C-alpha positions as CSV (number, residue, x, y, z in Angstrom):
1,X,0.0,0.0,0.0
2,X,1.3,3.5,-0.9
3,X,0.5,5.4,2.2
4,X,2.3,8.6,1.3
5,X,3.8,9.1,4.7
6,X,6.8,11.3,3.9
7,X,5.2,14.4,5.5
8,X,4.8,12.7,8.9
9,X,7.1,12.7,11.8
10,X,9.7,9.9,11.8
11,X,8.1,8.2,14.8
12,X,4.7,8.1,13.1
13,X,6.3,6.9,9.8
14,X,7.9,4.0,11.7
15,X,4.7,3.2,13.5
16,X,2.9,2.8,10.2
17,X,5.7,0.8,8.6
18,X,5.6,-1.6,11.6
19,X,1.8,-2.0,11.3
20,X,2.2,-2.8,7.6
21,X,4.8,-5.4,8.4
22,X,2.6,-7.0,11.0
23,X,-0.2,-7.2,8.5
24,X,2.1,-8.8,5.9
25,X,3.1,-11.4,8.4
26,X,-0.5,-12.2,9.6
27,X,-1.4,-15.8,8.7
28,X,-5.0,-16.5,9.7
29,X,-8.0,-14.5,8.4
30,X,-8.8,-13.3,12.0
31,X,-5.2,-12.0,12.4
32,X,-5.4,-10.3,9.0
33,X,-8.6,-8.6,10.0
34,X,-7.2,-7.4,13.3
35,X,-4.0,-6.0,11.7
36,X,-6.0,-4.2,9.0
37,X,-8.2,-2.6,11.7
38,X,-5.1,-1.4,13.5
39,X,-3.5,-0.1,10.4
40,X,-6.7,1.7,9.3
41,X,-7.0,3.4,12.6
42,X,-3.3,4.6,12.4
43,X,-3.8,5.9,8.9
44,X,-6.8,7.9,9.9
45,X,-5.0,9.4,12.9
46,X,-2.3,10.6,10.6
47,X,-4.7,12.2,8.1
48,X,-4.3,9.5,5.4
49,X,-8.0,9.3,5.0
50,X,-8.2,7.7,1.5
51,X,-5.9,4.8,2.6
52,X,-7.9,4.3,5.8
53,X,-11.2,4.2,4.0
54,X,-9.8,1.7,1.5
55,X,-9.0,-0.7,4.3
56,X,-12.3,-0.3,6.0
57,X,-14.1,-0.9,2.7
58,X,-12.1,-4.2,2.3
59,X,-13.0,-5.2,5.9
60,X,-16.7,-4.4,5.2
61,X,-16.7,-7.1,2.5
62,X,-15.3,-9.9,4.7
63,X,-18.7,-11.4,5.4
64,X,-18.5,-10.9,9.1
65,X,-22.2,-10.1,9.4
66,X,-24.4,-7.0,9.4
67,X,-23.1,-5.7,12.8
68,X,-19.5,-5.8,11.6
69,X,-20.4,-4.2,8.3
70,X,-22.2,-1.4,10.1
71,X,-19.2,-0.8,12.3
72,X,-16.9,-0.5,9.1
73,X,-19.4,1.9,7.5
74,X,-19.3,4.0,10.7
75,X,-15.5,4.1,10.5
76,X,-15.7,5.2,6.9
77,X,-18.3,7.9,7.8
78,X,-16.0,9.2,10.6
79,X,-13.1,9.4,8.1
80,X,-15.2,11.5,5.7
81,X,-16.3,13.7,8.7
82,X,-12.6,14.1,9.7
83,X,-11.8,15.2,6.2
84,X,-14.9,17.5,6.2
85,X,-16.4,15.8,3.2
86,X,-19.9,16.1,4.7
87,X,-22.0,15.0,1.7
88,X,-20.1,11.7,1.5
89,X,-20.3,11.4,5.3
90,X,-24.1,11.8,5.2
91,X,-24.4,9.1,2.5
92,X,-22.3,6.6,4.4
93,X,-24.0,7.4,7.8
94,X,-27.4,6.6,6.3
95,X,-26.0,3.4,4.8
96,X,-24.5,2.4,8.2
97,X,-27.9,3.1,9.9
98,X,-29.6,0.8,7.3
99,X,-27.0,-1.9,8.0
100,X,-27.4,-1.8,11.8
101,X,-31.2,-2.0,11.4
102,X,-30.7,-5.3,9.7
103,X,-29.6,-6.7,13.1
104,X,-32.1,-7.8,15.8
105,X,-30.8,-5.0,18.1
106,X,-31.1,-7.5,21.0
107,X,-27.5,-7.7,22.1
108,X,-25.7,-5.0,24.0
109,X,-23.1,-4.8,21.2
110,X,-25.9,-4.2,18.6
111,X,-27.6,-1.5,20.8
112,X,-24.3,0.2,21.4
113,X,-23.5,0.3,17.7
114,X,-27.0,1.6,16.9
115,X,-26.5,4.4,19.5
116,X,-23.1,5.3,18.0
117,X,-24.4,5.3,14.4
118,X,-27.3,7.6,15.5
119,X,-24.8,10.0,17.0
120,X,-22.9,9.9,13.8
121,X,-26.0,10.5,11.7
122,X,-26.7,13.5,13.9
123,X,-23.2,14.8,13.2
124,X,-23.4,14.3,9.5
125,X,-26.8,16.1,9.2
126,X,-25.4,18.9,11.4
127,X,-22.6,19.6,8.9
128,X,-25.1,19.2,6.0
129,X,-27.2,22.0,7.6
130,X,-30.3,19.9,8.1
131,X,-31.7,21.0,11.5
132,X,-34.9,18.9,11.2
133,X,-32.9,15.7,10.8
134,X,-30.5,16.7,13.7
135,X,-33.5,17.3,15.9
136,X,-35.0,13.9,15.0
137,X,-31.7,12.1,15.8
138,X,-31.5,13.9,19.1
139,X,-35.0,13.0,20.0
140,X,-34.3,9.3,19.3
141,X,-31.1,9.5,21.3
142,X,-32.9,11.1,24.3
143,X,-35.2,8.0,24.4
144,X,-32.2,5.6,24.3
145,X,-30.2,7.7,26.7
146,X,-32.2,6.6,29.8
147,X,-30.7,3.2,29.5
148,X,-27.1,4.3,28.8
149,X,-24.5,3.6,31.5
150,X,-21.4,3.7,29.4
151,X,-19.4,6.9,30.0
152,X,-18.3,7.3,26.3
153,X,-21.9,7.0,25.1
154,X,-23.0,9.7,27.6
155,X,-20.2,11.9,26.2
156,X,-21.4,11.2,22.7
157,X,-25.0,12.1,23.6
158,X,-24.0,15.5,25.0
159,X,-21.9,16.1,21.9
160,X,-24.9,15.4,19.7
161,X,-27.1,17.8,21.9
162,X,-24.4,20.5,21.6
163,X,-24.7,20.3,17.8
164,X,-28.4,20.8,18.1
165,X,-27.7,24.0,20.2
166,X,-25.4,25.3,17.5
167,X,-27.9,24.8,14.7
168,X,-30.8,26.2,16.7
169,X,-28.9,29.5,17.4
170,X,-27.1,29.5,14.0
171,X,-23.7,29.9,15.5
172,X,-24.4,33.3,17.0
173,X,-24.5,34.5,20.7
174,X,-25.1,31.0,22.1
175,X,-26.9,31.1,25.4
176,X,-25.3,30.4,28.8
177,X,-27.1,27.0,28.8
178,X,-24.8,26.0,25.9
179,X,-21.7,26.9,27.8
180,X,-22.9,25.0,30.9
181,X,-23.6,22.1,28.8
182,X,-20.1,22.1,27.4
183,X,-18.6,22.3,30.9
184,X,-20.5,19.2,31.9
185,X,-19.4,17.6,28.7
186,X,-15.7,18.4,29.6
187,X,-16.3,17.0,33.1
188,X,-17.3,13.7,31.7
189,X,-14.5,13.7,29.1
190,X,-11.9,14.1,31.8
191,X,-13.1,11.0,33.6
192,X,-12.1,8.9,30.6
193,X,-8.4,9.7,30.8
194,X,-8.4,9.6,27.0
195,X,-6.6,12.6,25.3
196,X,-8.7,12.4,22.1
197,X,-12.0,12.5,24.0
198,X,-10.8,15.4,26.1
199,X,-9.6,17.3,23.0
200,X,-13.1,16.9,21.4
201,X,-14.7,18.4,24.5
202,X,-12.2,21.2,24.7
203,X,-12.6,22.2,21.1
204,X,-16.4,22.0,21.5
205,X,-16.2,24.5,24.4
206,X,-13.8,26.7,22.5
207,X,-16.2,26.8,19.6
208,X,-19.0,27.9,21.9
209,X,-16.8,30.7,23.4
210,X,-15.9,31.8,19.9
211,X,-19.5,32.3,18.8
212,X,-20.3,34.0,22.1
213,X,-17.5,36.4,21.0
214,X,-15.4,35.5,24.0
215,X,-12.3,35.1,21.8
216,X,-9.6,35.1,24.4
217,X,-11.2,32.2,26.3
218,X,-11.7,30.4,23.0
219,X,-8.1,30.8,21.9
220,X,-6.8,29.5,25.2
221,X,-8.9,26.3,24.8
222,X,-7.8,25.8,21.2
223,X,-4.1,26.2,22.3
224,X,-4.7,23.6,25.1
225,X,-6.2,21.2,22.5
226,X,-3.2,21.7,20.1
227,X,-0.8,21.0,23.0
228,X,-2.6,17.8,23.9
229,X,-2.8,16.6,20.3
230,X,0.9,17.0,19.7
231,X,0.6,17.1,15.9
232,X,-1.6,13.9,15.9
233,X,-5.1,13.6,14.7
234,X,-5.2,16.1,11.8
235,X,-8.9,16.3,11.9
236,X,-8.9,18.0,15.3
237,X,-5.8,20.0,14.6
238,X,-7.4,21.5,11.5
239,X,-10.4,22.5,13.7
240,X,-8.1,24.2,16.2
241,X,-5.9,25.9,13.6
242,X,-8.9,27.1,11.5
243,X,-10.9,28.7,14.4
244,X,-7.8,30.2,16.0
245,X,-7.3,32.0,12.7
246,X,-11.0,33.1,12.7
247,X,-10.6,34.4,16.2
248,X,-7.6,36.5,15.3
249,X,-9.5,37.8,12.2
250,X,-12.4,38.8,14.5
251,X,-9.9,40.8,16.5
252,X,-8.5,42.4,13.3
253,X,-5.0,40.9,13.9
254,X,-3.8,40.6,10.3
255,X,-0.4,39.0,10.9
256,X,-1.7,36.2,13.2
257,X,-4.6,35.5,10.9
258,X,-2.2,35.1,8.0
259,X,0.1,32.9,10.0
260,X,-2.6,30.5,11.2
261,X,-4.4,30.5,7.9
262,X,-1.2,29.5,6.1
263,X,-0.5,26.7,8.6
264,X,-4.0,25.5,8.1
265,X,-3.7,25.5,4.3
266,X,-0.5,23.5,4.6
267,X,-2.2,20.7,6.6
268,X,-5.5,20.9,4.7
269,X,-3.7,20.4,1.4
270,X,-1.7,17.4,2.7
271,X,-4.9,15.7,4.0
272,X,-7.3,16.7,1.3
273,X,-9.5,18.6,3.7
274,X,-11.5,20.8,1.2
275,X,-13.6,22.6,3.8
276,X,-10.8,24.0,5.9
277,X,-8.8,24.7,2.8
278,X,-11.7,26.9,1.6
279,X,-12.1,28.5,5.0
280,X,-8.4,29.4,5.1
281,X,-8.5,30.7,1.6
282,X,-11.4,32.9,2.7
283,X,-9.3,34.2,5.6
284,X,-6.4,34.9,3.2
285,X,-8.9,37.0,1.1
286,X,-9.5,39.1,4.2
287,X,-5.7,39.5,4.8
288,X,-5.3,40.7,1.2
289,X,-8.3,43.0,1.4
290,X,-7.0,44.7,4.6
291,X,-3.7,45.3,2.7
292,X,-5.8,46.7,-0.2
293,X,-4.4,44.0,-2.6
294,X,-7.8,43.8,-4.3
295,X,-6.8,41.5,-7.1
296,X,-5.7,38.8,-4.7
297,X,-8.5,39.5,-2.3
298,X,-11.1,39.0,-5.0
299,X,-9.4,35.9,-6.4
300,X,-9.2,34.2,-3.0
301,X,-12.7,35.2,-2.0
302,X,-14.2,33.8,-5.2
303,X,-12.3,30.6,-5.0
304,X,-13.5,29.9,-1.5
305,X,-17.0,31.2,-1.8
306,X,-18.4,28.6,-4.2
307,X,-17.3,25.7,-2.0
308,X,-18.3,27.3,1.3
309,X,-21.7,28.3,-0.1
310,X,-22.4,24.6,-0.7
311,X,-20.8,23.2,2.4
312,X,-20.8,25.6,5.3
313,X,-22.5,28.5,7.1
314,X,-19.1,30.2,7.1
315,X,-19.3,31.6,3.6
316,X,-19.6,35.0,5.1
317,X,-15.9,34.8,5.6
318,X,-15.6,35.1,1.8
319,X,-18.5,37.4,1.3
320,X,-17.3,40.5,3.0
321,X,-13.8,40.7,1.4
322,X,-15.5,40.0,-2.0
323,X,-18.1,42.7,-1.4
324,X,-15.3,45.2,-0.5
325,X,-13.4,44.2,-3.7
326,X,-16.6,44.7,-5.7
327,X,-17.1,48.1,-4.0
328,X,-13.7,49.2,-5.3
329,X,-14.8,48.2,-8.8
330,X,-18.1,49.9,-8.3
331,X,-19.9,46.7,-9.3
332,X,-23.1,47.1,-7.3
333,X,-25.1,44.6,-9.3
334,X,-22.8,41.6,-8.5
335,X,-22.5,42.8,-4.9
336,X,-26.2,42.6,-4.6
337,X,-26.2,38.9,-5.4
338,X,-23.6,38.1,-2.7
339,X,-25.4,40.3,-0.1
340,X,-28.6,38.3,-0.8
341,X,-26.9,35.0,0.1
342,X,-26.1,36.5,3.6
343,X,-29.8,36.6,4.3
344,X,-30.4,32.9,3.7
345,X,-32.3,31.3,6.7
346,X,-29.6,28.7,7.1
347,X,-26.7,31.2,6.9
348,X,-24.7,32.0,10.0
349,X,-26.6,34.6,12.1
350,X,-24.9,38.0,12.1
351,X,-25.4,40.9,14.6
352,X,-28.8,42.6,14.3
353,X,-27.4,46.0,13.2
354,X,-25.2,44.4,10.5
355,X,-28.1,42.2,9.3
356,X,-30.3,45.3,9.2
357,X,-27.8,47.1,6.9
358,X,-27.6,44.0,4.7
359,X,-31.4,44.0,4.4
360,X,-31.5,47.7,3.5
361,X,-28.8,47.3,0.8
362,X,-30.5,44.2,-0.6
363,X,-33.9,45.8,-0.7
364,X,-32.5,48.8,-2.6
365,X,-30.7,46.4,-5.0
366,X,-33.8,44.3,-5.7
367,X,-35.9,47.5,-6.3
368,X,-33.4,48.7,-8.8
369,X,-32.5,51.8,-6.8
370,X,-29.0,52.3,-8.0
371,X,-28.5,55.8,-6.7
372,X,-27.8,54.9,-3.1
373,X,-26.2,51.5,-3.5
374,X,-22.6,52.5,-3.2
375,X,-23.2,54.4,0.0
376,X,-25.3,51.6,1.5
377,X,-22.7,49.0,0.6
378,X,-19.9,51.1,2.1
379,X,-22.0,51.5,5.2
380,X,-22.6,47.8,5.7
381,X,-19.0,46.9,5.1
382,X,-18.0,49.5,7.7
383,X,-20.4,47.9,10.2
384,X,-19.1,44.4,9.4
385,X,-15.6,45.6,10.2
386,X,-16.8,47.2,13.5
387,X,-18.6,44.0,14.6
388,X,-15.7,41.7,13.8
389,X,-17.5,39.8,11.1
390,X,-15.7,41.3,8.1
């Protein structure tokens, strides 16, 4: 297998080589299955998603039964989630759910897998911006939760509920209840003694602080998570790097936004993570716009916008630099199209004053009132800068 490990640290490269050697030496079918599982997990941890999924796909075909196939599909789904390929994740999550429903759901192992796959479906639907489906998953999980005793399943339940919070409030000014929920989530995570579980809880709490505009608290938590990760698990590292950059951008810190965005781009390109590559490209469009390099600002904003518009609520990160670039060109007609997208009911919620100015500009644009458009666009861009959302 060509695992493409040259970019990894020497110790990680050696660990993967040893796993491949153990697989090559395995004699019985059971041994081979076990060694493939170990290798697939290691590949995923190091951001080698395609290779990991290839192995899990092989394992899913080994005729081990519906339960085992469902588990393999869950692993594949998680790999797509780690890579932020949300559409593929949603497809595989639904397939995993169908597979586990083929089992009687009478054994504890089957019920555990069912619970885990429901959590994963909730996660996939969250990233595909389908709040009704997330709510349906959470409702079903609440029913099952009364019988849950396993600590890790409790943690997964609270993670799923936290996703419901984020969708409900559209990533803006999350209530105190969301923060309290994250604190309890972290309390449970610490009891596991597992660094990966704790990092997930830490990044979740950092995310809540960020969208409460408590950026210093958010950054401290992302820094803690990065320290705990130690350059392992690229999925979580990219989360931390990306939202650290966004925090600096919200504070108008150009140099640090550029630094963290470039570091994210480097990791995202190596792991094929299209979402965080697009987010970081959007952040770079802001860097260029603040330096009045309008050619680069517009290019980066356009390149990132199309992907983010399809895949994330974060397309506003591209929108405002692009609107500013269009303002410089006095292209009010195209600017109106991009302003209109910011009012989508599934878009990230923005501050009321900024949203009001976007509505005023959009209404004037729709009515064909070209006289005041330039002043109105300039006014809303100024407000976006003041609020930290440019």
